[in-house]
C-alpha positions in Angstrom: 37.4 38.8 4.4 40.4 38.4 6.8 39.7 37.8 10.4 40.8 41.2 11.6 38.4 42.9 9.2 35.7 40.4 10.1 36.0 41.2 13.8 35.7 44.9 13.0 32.5 44.0 11.1 31.2 42.0 14.0 31.8 44.9 16.4 30.1 47.3 14.0 27.1 44.9 13.7 26.8 44.7 17.4 26.6 48.4 17.7 23.9 49.0 15.1 21.8 45.8 15.0 18.8 45.2 17.2 19.2 42.7 20.0 17.0 40.2 18.2 19.8 39.7 15.7 23.0 40.2 17.7 22.2 38.9 21.2 24.2 40.2 24.1 27.1 38.1 25.1 26.1 35.1 27.2 26.7 35.3 30.9 27.8 31.6 31.1 31.5 32.1 30.7 34.8 32.9 32.3 37.2 35.7 31.4 40.8 34.9 32.2 43.8 37.3 32.6 47.1 36.8 34.4 45.9 38.9 37.3 42.3 37.6 37.8 39.6 35.4 36.4 36.0 36.5 36.2 33.3 33.8 36.5 29.8 34.5 35.2 26.7 32.3 35.2 23.1 32.4 34.2 21.2 30.7 37.0 18.0 31.4 39.0 18.5 34.0 41.6 15.2 33.0 43.4 16.8 30.1 45.3 18.1 29.4 48.8 21.2 27.5 47.8 24.4 29.5 47.4 25.9 29.5 43.9 29.5 28.6 44.0 32.6 28.3 41.9 35.0 25.5 42.9 38.7 25.5 41.8 40.7 22.3 41.3 44.2 21.5 40.5 43.3 18.6 38.2 40.7 17.9 35.5 39.4 14.9 37.4 39.7 13.6 41.0 41.0 15.4 44.1 39.3 18.0 46.2 38.6 21.6 45.5 41.4 23.9 46.5 39.2 26.9 46.6 35.4 27.5 46.9 34.0 30.9 46.2 30.5 32.1 46.6 29.1 34.0 43.6 27.2 37.3 43.9 23.9 38.3 42.2 24.6 41.1 39.7 21.2 41.1 37.9 18.1 39.1 37.2 19.3 35.5 37.0 22.9 36.6 36.7 25.8 35.7 39.0 29.4 36.8 39.0 32.6 36.6 41.0 36.2 37.7 40.4 39.0 35.5 41.8 42.3 37.3 42.1 45.6 35.7 41.1 46.8 33.8 38.1 44.6 30.7 37.8 46.0 29.5 34.5 46.2 25.7 34.4 43.5 25.3 37.1 40.1 23.7 36.6 36.7 24.9 37.8 33.0 23.9 38.3 29.8 25.8 39.0 27.4 24.4 41.6 23.9 25.8 42.2 23.0 22.9 44.5 22.2 20.2 41.9 25.7 19.0 41.1 28.9 20.3 39.7 29.4 21.2 36.0 31.5 23.5 33.9 28.5 25.7 32.9 27.0 25.8 29.5 29.6 27.8 27.7 32.9 26.3 28.7 35.6 27.1 26.2 38.2 24.6 27.5 37.6 21.4 29.6 39.5 18.7 31.4 39.3 15.0 30.7 35.8 13.9 29.8 34.5 17.4 30.1 33.6 17.2 33.7 35.4 20.4 34.7 36.1 23.6 32.9 39.7 24.5 32.3 41.3 28.0 32.8 43.7 28.6 30.0 45.0 31.5 27.8 43.2 30.9 24.6 45.8 32.9 22.6 48.3 30.3 23.5 46.3 27.7 21.5 46.7 29.5 18.2 49.0 27.7 15.8 51.8 29.7 14.1 50.3 31.9 11.4 46.7 31.6 12.7 46.2 35.3 12.4 46.8 35.0 8.7 44.4 32.1 8.2 41.9 32.9 5.4 38.5 31.4 4.5 38.7 29.9 1.0 36.7 31.9 -1.5 33.3 30.6 -2.6 31.1 32.9 -4.6 27.9 30.9 -4.2 26.7 27.9 -2.2 26.1 26.3 -5.6 29.9 26.2 -6.0 30.3 24.0 -2.9 31.1 20.3 -3.1 30.6 19.0 0.4 32.3 15.9 1.7 30.7 14.5 4.8 33.3 12.9 7.0 33.7 11.2 10.4 37.2 11.4 11.9 37.7 7.7 12.7 36.1 6.5 9.4 38.5 8.5 7.3 41.9 7.7 8.9 41.7 4.8 11.4 42.3 1.9 9.1 45.9 0.7 8.6 45.4 1.1 4.8 45.2 4.9 5.2 48.9 5.1 6.0 48.1 8.2 8.0 50.1 8.7 11.2 47.4 10.4 13.3 44.7 7.8 13.0 41.3 9.0 14.2 42.6 12.4 15.1 42.1 16.0 14.0 45.7 16.0 12.9 45.1 13.3 10.3 43.7 16.1 8.1 46.9 18.0 8.3 48.9 15.2 6.7 50.0 15.5 3.0 48.4 12.2 2.0 45.0 13.2 3.3 45.2 16.7 1.9 46.3 15.5 -1.6 43.5 12.9 -1.6 40.8 15.6 -1.0 42.4 18.0 -3.5 42.6 15.4 -6.2 39.0 14.4 -5.6 38.1 18.1 -6.0 35.9 18.7 -3.0 36.1 22.2 -1.5 34.2 21.7 1.8 34.3 19.1 4.5 31.3 18.5 6.7 32.8 17.0 9.8 30.5 15.0 12.0 30.1 16.4 15.6 33.5 17.5 16.8 32.5 19.2 20.1 33.0 17.4 23.4 30.5 14.6 23.5 29.5 12.1 26.2 29.7 8.6 24.9 33.5 8.1 24.5 35.6 7.7 27.6 38.7 9.9 27.0 40.7 8.1 29.7 40.4 4.8 27.8 41.6 5.6 24.3 43.7 2.5 24.0 40.3 0.6 24.0 38.5 1.1 20.6 35.4 3.2 21.1 33.2 4.6 18.4 30.3 7.0 18.2 29.1 9.5 15.7 29.0 12.1 18.5 25.3 13.2 18.5 25.3 13.2 22.3 26.4 16.7 23.3 28.1 17.5 26.5 30.1 20.7 26.0 29.1 22.4 22.8 32.0 24.8 22.5 35.0 22.7 23.1 36.5 20.2 20.6 36.2 16.5 21.5 39.2 15.2 23.4 39.3 11.7 21.9 40.2 13.3 18.5 43.2 15.0 20.0 46.6 13.4 20.8 46.3 14.4 24.5 42.8 14.7 26.0 44.3 15.3 29.5 45.8 18.6 28.5 43.0 21.1 27.7 44.9 23.3 25.2 46.0 20.4 23.0 42.5 19.6 21.5 41.9 23.2 20.8 45.3 23.8 19.1 45.0 20.6 17.0 41.5 21.5 15.9 42.8 24.9 14.7 45.8 23.2 13.0 43.3 21.0 11.1 41.2 24.0 10.0 44.4 25.9 9.0 45.7 23.0 6.9 42.4 22.6 5.1 42.1 26.3 4.4 45.6 26.4 2.9 44.4 23.6 0.6 41.3 25.6 -0.5 38.9 23.5 1.5 36.2 25.0 3.8 35.2 23.4 7.1 31.5 22.8 8.0 30.7 21.9 11.6 27.9 19.6 12.5 26.0 21.2 15.4 23.6 19.4 17.6 21.7 22.1 19.6 18.4 20.2 19.4 19.0 17.9 22.4 21.5 16.9 25.1 22.9 13.5 26.0 20.5 13.4 28.9 18.6 15.9 31.1 19.5 15.2 34.7 23.3 15.6 34.2 23.3 18.1 31.4 25.1 21.4 31.9 21.8 23.2 31.0 19.9 21.5 33.7 22.6 21.8 36.3 22.8 25.6 35.9 19.2 26.6 35.2 16.7 23.8 35.5 14.1 23.4 32.9 14.6 26.7 31.1 16.4 25.1 28.1 14.0 22.3 27.4 10.4 22.0 26.1 7.8 20.1 28.0 4.4 18.7 26.9 1.1 19.8 28.2 1.2 17.1 30.9 4.6 18.4 32.2 6.8 15.6 30.8 9.8 16.4 28.7 9.1 16.6 25.0 11.2 14.2 22.8 11.2 15.5 19.3 14.8 14.4 19.0 14.2 10.7 19.8 17.0 11.0 22.3 14.8 11.7 25.4 14.5 15.5 25.2 14.4 18.5 23.0 15.7 22.0 23.6 13.6 25.1 23.4 15.3 27.3 20.8 12.4 29.9 21.1 13.3 30.6 24.7 15.7 33.6 25.3 18.5 31.7 27.0 18.6 28.8 24.5 18.3 31.2 21.5 21.0 33.4 22.9 23.2 30.3 23.5 22.8 29.1 20.0 23.6 32.5 18.5 26.7 32.9 20.8 27.9 29.4 20.1 27.7 29.7 16.3 29.6 33.1 16.4 32.2 31.6 18.8 33.0 28.8 16.4 33.4 31.3 13.6 35.5 33.7 15.7 37.7 31.2 17.6 38.0 28.3 15.2 37.4 30.0 11.8 34.6 27.6 10.9 33.1 28.2 7.4 29.6 26.6 7.7 27.2 24.8 9.9 25.0 21.7 9.4 22.1 21.7 12.0 21.2 18.2 13.2 17.4 17.8 13.3 16.9 21.4 12.3 13.1 20.8 12.3 13.2 20.9 16.1 14.4 24.6 16.1 12.0 27.4 15.5 12.2 29.4 12.3 12.8 32.8 14.1 15.9 31.5 15.8 17.3 30.1 12.6 16.7 33.4 10.8 18.4 35.3 13.6 21.4 33.0 13.3 21.5 33.5 9.6 21.3 37.3 10.0 24.1 37.3 12.6 26.3 35.2 10.4 25.6 37.4 7.4 27.2 40.3 9.3 30.4 38.2 9.8 30.5 36.7 6.3 27.5 35.9 4.1 29.4 33.2 2.3 29.3 31.0 5.5 26.8 28.3 4.5 24.1 27.0 6.8 21.9 24.0 6.2 20.3 21.2 8.2 17.9 18.3 8.4 14.5 19.6 7.7 12.8 17.2 10.0 12.6 16.0 13.6 12.7 12.5 15.0 9.3 12.8 16.8 6.6 15.3 17.6 7.8 18.6 19.1 6.1 20.6 21.9 5.9 23.6 19.7 3.6 24.6 16.8 4.6 22.8 13.6 4.1 25.9 11.5 6.8 27.7 13.5 9.4 25.0 13.2 12.2 24.9 10.6 10.9 21.9 8.8 11.9 21.2 5.2 8.5 22.2 3.9 9.1 25.7 5.2 12.7 26.1 3.8 11.4 28.7 1.4 11.0 30.9 4.5 14.5 30.3 5.7 16.3 32.8 3.5 19.9 31.6 3.0 19.5 28.3 4.8 19.4 24.9 3.0 17.9 21.5 3.8 18.6 17.9 2.8 16.5 16.6 -0.1 15.1 13.2 0.9 12.9 13.6 -2.3 15.9 13.2 -4.6 17.7 10.7 -2.4 14.8 8.3 -2.2 13.8 8.9 -5.9 17.2 7.4 -6.7 17.7 4.6 -4.3 14.3 3.9 -2.6 12.6 4.9 0.7 14.5 5.4 4.0 11.9 3.3 5.7 12.7 0.1 3.7 16.3 -0.7 2.9 15.2 -3.5 0.5 13.0 -1.4 -1.7 14.6 0.2 -4.8 13.6 3.0 -7.1 15.1 4.7 -10.2 18.5 2.9 -9.8 16.8 -0.4 -9.5 15.0 0.1 -12.8 11.6 0.7 -11.0 9.4 3.3 -12.6 7.5 6.0 -10.8 10.1 8.2 -9.3 11.0 10.2 -12.4 9.1 13.3 -11.3 10.8 13.3 -7.9 14.2 13.0 -9.5 13.3 15.9 -11.8 12.3 17.9 -8.7 15.8 17.3 -7.3 17.5 18.2 -10.5 15.9 21.7 -10.5 16.9 22.2 -6.9 13.5 21.9 -5.2 12.1 25.0 -6.8 8.9 25.6 -8.7 9.5 24.6 -12.3 6.8 24.4 -15.0 7.8 20.9 -16.1 7.8 19.3 -12.7 4.4 17.8 -11.7 4.3 18.2 -8.0 1.4 15.8 -7.6 3.8 13.0 -8.6 6.7 14.0 -6.3 7.2 11.4 -3.6 7.1 13.5 -0.3 6.3 17.1 -1.2 3.3 18.4 -3.1 4.6 21.9 -3.5 8.1 23.3 -3.9 10.0 23.9 -0.6 12.9 26.0 -1.7 13.0 29.6 -2.9 16.4 29.1 -4.5 18.2 26.0 -5.6 21.1 26.8 -3.3 18.8 25.8 -0.4 18.6 22.2 -1.8 21.2 19.7 -0.5 21.5 17.1 -3.3 22.7 13.7 -2.1 22.1 10.0 -2.3 23.7 8.8 0.9 25.1 10.2 4.1 26.3 8.9 7.5 22.9 8.0 9.1 21.8 5.5 6.6 23.1 2.7 4.4 26.0 3.9 2.4 25.4 3.9 -1.4 27.1 0.5 -2.1 25.2 -1.3 0.7 21.9 0.2 -0.4 22.4 -0.8 -4.0 23.2 -4.4 -2.9 20.1 -4.5 -0.7 17.7 -3.1 -3.2 18.8 -4.1 -6.7 17.9 -7.7 -7.4 20.6 -8.3 -9.9 23.3 -7.5 -7.3 21.9 -10.2 -5.0 21.9 -13.0 -7.7 24.8 -15.3 -6.6 24.3 -17.3 -9.8 25.8 -14.4 -11.7 29.6 -14.1 -11.8 31.0 -11.7 -9.2 32.7 -9.6 -11.8 29.4 -9.0 -13.6 27.7 -8.0 -10.3 30.6 -5.7 -9.5 30.4 -4.1 -12.9 26.6 -3.4 -12.4 27.2 -2.1 -8.9 29.8 0.4 -10.1 27.6 1.5 -13.1 24.7 2.3 -10.7 27.0 4.0 -8.2 28.3 6.3 -10.8 24.9 6.9 -12.3 23.6 8.0 -8.8 26.3 10.5 -8.3 26.0 11.8 -11.9 22.4 12.8 -11.0 23.6 14.5 -7.8 26.4 16.5 -9.5 24.4 17.6 -12.5 21.6 18.9 -10.4 21.1 22.6 -9.5 21.3 22.1 -5.8 24.4 21.9 -3.5 26.0 18.5 -3.9 27.0 16.4 -0.9 28.7 13.0 -0.8 29.6 10.7 2.0 33.3 10.2 2.7 34.6 7.0 1.1 32.0 6.8 -1.6 34.8 7.7 -4.0 36.5 4.5 -2.7 33.4 2.4 -3.2 33.1 2.0 0.6 30.6 -0.3 2.4 29.5 -0.7 6.0 28.8 -4.5 5.8 25.1 -3.7 5.3 24.7 -1.8 8.6 22.1 0.9 8.3 22.6 2.8 11.6 26.3 2.4 12.4 26.5 5.2 15.1 28.3 3.0 17.5 29.5 0.1 15.3 33.2 -0.8 15.5 35.9 0.5 13.2 35.6 -2.8 11.2 32.2 -1.6 10.0 32.8 2.2 9.7 36.4 2.5 8.5 37.4 3.4 5.0 39.5 0.8 3.1 42.0 2.8 1.2 43.1 -0.2 -0.7 39.8 0.1 -2.7 41.5 3.0 -4.5 43.7 0.3 -6.1 41.0 -2.2 -6.6 38.5 0.2 -8.2 40.5 3.1 -9.6 37.8 3.8 -12.2 35.5 4.9 -9.4 37.8 7.6 -8.0 38.6 8.7 -11.5 34.9 9.1 -12.4 34.1 11.0 -9.2 37.0 13.4 -9.6 36.2 14.0 -13.3 32.5 14.5 -12.5 33.3 17.1 -9.8 35.6 18.8 -12.3 32.9 18.8 -14.9 30.5 20.6 -12.5 33.2 23.1 -11.6 34.1 23.8 -15.2 30.5 24.4 -16.3 28.5 27.1 -14.5 25.4 25.8 -16.3 25.2 23.1 -13.6 25.4 25.9 -10.9 22.9 28.5 -12.0 22.1 29.3 -8.3 19.0 31.4 -9.1 15.5 29.9 -9.5 14.6 32.2 -12.4 17.7 31.2 -14.3 17.0 27.5 -13.7 13.5 27.9 -15.1 14.8 29.9 -18.1 17.7 27.6 -19.0 16.8 24.1 -17.8 14.3 22.2 -19.9 13.3 18.5 -19.5 13.1 16.3 -22.6 10.3 13.8 -23.2 11.3 10.3 -22.1 9.9 6.9 -21.0 10.0 5.1 -17.7 13.2 5.1 -15.6 14.7 7.7 -18.0 15.2 11.4 -17.2 16.8 13.8 -19.7 17.2 17.5 -19.7 19.0 20.2 -21.7 20.7 23.4 -20.4 20.1 25.8 -23.2 20.7 29.4 -24.3 23.9 29.5 -22.3 25.6 32.4 -24.1 27.4 34.5 -21.4 26.9 31.7 -18.8 28.9 28.7 -20.1 31.4 27.9 -22.7 28.8 25.5 -24.2 25.9 26.6 -26.3 23.9 23.7 -25.0 24.4 20.7 -22.6 22.3 17.6 -22.7 22.2 15.1 -19.8 20.4 11.7 -20.0 20.1 9.4 -17.0 19.1 5.9 -17.7 18.0 3.6 -14.8 16.8 0.8 -17.1 18.7 -2.5 -17.6 18.7 -1.9 -21.3 20.0 0.8 -23.6 17.4 3.5 -24.6 17.0 6.0 -27.4 16.1 9.6 -26.6 15.1 12.5 -28.8 17.3 15.5 -28.3 17.4 19.0 -29.9 18.9 18.8 -33.4 22.6 19.7 -33.2 26.3 18.8 -33.5 27.5 17.4 -30.2 30.6 16.3 -28.4 30.2 13.2 -26.2 31.8 14.0 -22.8 30.2 11.2 -20.6 29.2 7.8 -21.9 29.1 4.3 -20.5 30.7 5.3 -17.1 33.5 7.3 -18.5 34.0 11.1 -18.4 36.4 13.0 -20.7 35.7 16.7 -21.2 38.0 16.7 -24.2 35.5 14.5 -25.9 35.0 10.8 -26.8 33.6 11.4 -30.2 31.0 13.5 -31.9 27.5 13.0 -33.2 25.0 14.8 -35.4 21.3 14.7 -35.3 18.4 14.6 -32.9 18.4 11.0 -31.6 20.9 9.5 -29.1 21.3 6.1 -27.5 22.3 5.9 -23.8 23.7 2.7 -22.4 21.9 0.7 -19.7 22.3 2.0 -16.1 24.4 4.9 -17.1 24.5 8.6 -18.0 25.1 10.3 -21.3 26.3 13.9 -21.3 26.6 15.9 -24.6 28.1 19.4 -25.2 27.2 21.6 -28.1 29.9 24.3 -28.3 
């Protein structure tokens, strides 16, 4: 759907949908025109202090050149119109607690302290009106690449000009790398204006993942080439989206509505105290985020803010999906309303999140969007820690291995991940590591992965948990060969599963983070990608790209519907640290009659019984070739140690 038609659909939806789905436009905003600017604010009307707008010439420093009292226009609603052309000026609101740009600033000055008054149409890059969302028929067709801006481009080895900037992803080398890898969606870590990086000191290396929200609806200035000029960050973000769309790659935004950087100085608290946050029974602020506070998505203003924010990123920036940080803090009803509102814009926009919180929330557990209740979140996915930890070991202990370390006991959890977290007659839920009943209604709600940003990357985790990789008495080349075999085996499990696959940026380069588990503010030396690894380990990128192509070329790996998975996916009988399955009766679904996948976590070769047939070998001993690497007849196959075997029967 092009963006003109989409806007017509949005207007139509607003006219016919109940308010519970399409909330009225938020009152925390400004409306600019050359003749006047209208300022609106949600703030308590039952207060003695005057609510004011202050106008500044600069984004920081200096005194206000104009102060205007706002007028009450409704319950907790304030408004004022300032005549004249204020383009290029800056503003703050003040209800008597301190100045801030309000909760819905669309442009800001340096470090987000003041809102900026600009003509948003002037931020559109050439051809923006013709920008198109790349087609994806089902979430199962997505291949998501989770990326942090600085990680991807900051190292000298990247040879990218715009290191650490939005524009890095407009450069031919970056685009070609992503296209050659085969991914079709980038999940960018928080890219809104966040608090922990000082945009006035960008010559000094600063690093943060960005999970410390300040202004939710403005791109982060440190990723732009000029954070002092408000329009630059906005235009460059759009240029990045436009370049990726032209390459057939969707853009997923990581949103962090569950908490703010702090409470006292947050825009929420400075405009309407305590209405956006949850408190415990004793009156203290609840901390389900582990960051000192948690927002109250069930309350009207916060729910409306989230709805409006999501729609704004779609409308203004053409965003194609959303990953909700600590989604388990948000209430189910709000998430469903967001899904419904987005459906009216474009149902193909994918929404998923972390189905957990970082602490106890001051809201009934049964009403929160936790992973266990994903089956109630129609069209919303969640990360599968079941599958992740079945492969590499528990999040709570970096040194403890699992399937990839040749340790038995996680086979059922891996099988649960392979079917996409649905109910399957061959998965014994009593043996699954974290969940004793299925948590997805459809496999497209299951994010299959083995590593992401907030954990050890795959290489570091393997080194920490697989004894053979720690044995310095073994020659380095043997340890490296084993490491690569296990790395490729892990991703083979992910990409042959029926969920939605996600990989961490740089895994295709065999990245490491020097063993750091939580690198949220570690320096570039820890987090950066070493592009020279593409030359050192070309077999890794080759395998990843061929594995992604294999998934794309064979719809049997992307059945998307629970009933189809139960009908066509059958597990084969195996021993410890060995999982095998067939995709059968594929007429009308796939070019193959049957596909057999065997995953061997053992340190020795194993023999597996498979259905009698005539097979072409397309994956064997860490090599993939869809044209075939030989044929075999019969009902018994041997799979090499720590590797995968994939067979096609045509």
